[in-house]
N, C-alpha and C positions, 0 to 999 in steps of 0.2 A: 479442580477441572477450569479452565476459561473456556467461555460461549463467544463468539464474535460474528457481528453480524454487519454487513455492508448494507447500503444504500446509497441513493444521488445519481444512478447508472441511468443513461438513457439514450437518443437519440440528438444528435445535431452534428451542425454541417460545420464544413473545413474549417478552421479559425476562429472557431467557437470554443467555449471553457463550458468546465462541466467541476463539480466540486462532489467527490464521494466521502462518503464517511460510514467508519468502523466505529460499532459500539460494542465496549466490552464487557461483560459480565463474568461472576467467579472468583478471582483472587485478583489480588491487589495490582490493578494496571499497572499503578508507575512503578512495576518491580519491571517489567516487561520492555527492551527493546521492542520496536515492531515494524514491520515489514510490506509493502504493497510488490503482489508480483502480476503478473499477465500473462492469459494462452492464448491462442487460437487454435482452430480446431488442426489435431494433426501436428502441433506442433509441441515442444517442452515449456512448462511456465518458465517464465525467464524474470530477472531480477528487475523492477522496476527504480525502488527505494524504499531508503529506509532510516528511522530514526533511534539514538539512542534511549533510554529509559528516561532520562533526566530531561530527554528535549533537546540539550546541549547540541550535538551533531546532526546533520542529516548528510544522508548521502545518494545518488541518483545514476541510474544509467545513464552511459553519455547520449543512449537515442532520446531523453526524455529533459537532459541536463540544460537549464535554463527557461525551461516551459511547464514543470511540474513542479510542485512545492509541496510537501510534506508538513505536517504539525501535527502536534497533539495538545488535548486540553485533560490531563490527568484528575482535575476535580470533577469531570464530567465524563471522563471513562470512556474519550472519543477518539481518534484515531483521522486525520483529514487527508484528502488529496485534490488540491487545488490543481485541476489541470486547465491551463491556456495552451491559445493558439494550437488545437488538436489537429492533427492529420489523419486522412482517413490509413494509415499503418497505426494508427492508436487504436482500432478496433479491433476489440477483442474481450473477453470476461477480465475484470478487476478480482485480484482477492487479497484481502489482508490479512496480513499472520503476526504472532504472538510468537518471541525467541520462547526455543526451548529451556533456556536457563534462566532464571532470574539476576538482575544487578547484573549484566551480561553485556558490555559495550566495547570496542574499539576497533581497531582497524579489520576485523574480519566483517564488518558492515558495509566495507564498499564494495564487497561481491557475493555477497554470501547464499548459499546452496538454499536447496529445498529442505536439506534436513538441518538446518541450523532455528529451524524454526517448528513448534511442536505444536501451535495450534492453529488452524485455518478458520476463517468465514467460508461461506456456502457461495461465493462470488455474484458480483453483478456486472450486466452486459452494458458495456460501451459501445457505440456504435456514430461512427464517422464520418459522413458521407460527403463526396466530393464537390 
């Protein structure tokens, strides 16, 4: 089993920055490609970005490309999401997720669905005010 715990959410003004962290325990963190999703009330959970299990490749949704950066520290078993130039439309609950299969990476990470991830954190709220 894999347990994920997000932290770092909060409130910030437009143009500001936040860094989310996702600490993973349980199985070998370095074996899992990881992703970030976000969700607003009444809407589907949407893909934000992903990183391959070795950290070599990263992928982003068009809406955050150039503003958000995903990274991972396999020694610390931690996934990060650096969010810069935040906009009010970035307001959401942010979730980290671990891939359903180990050592799985490739083109599917460009636009993964929820079913591609088998383990989820509880979410952390990010609020961006104008």
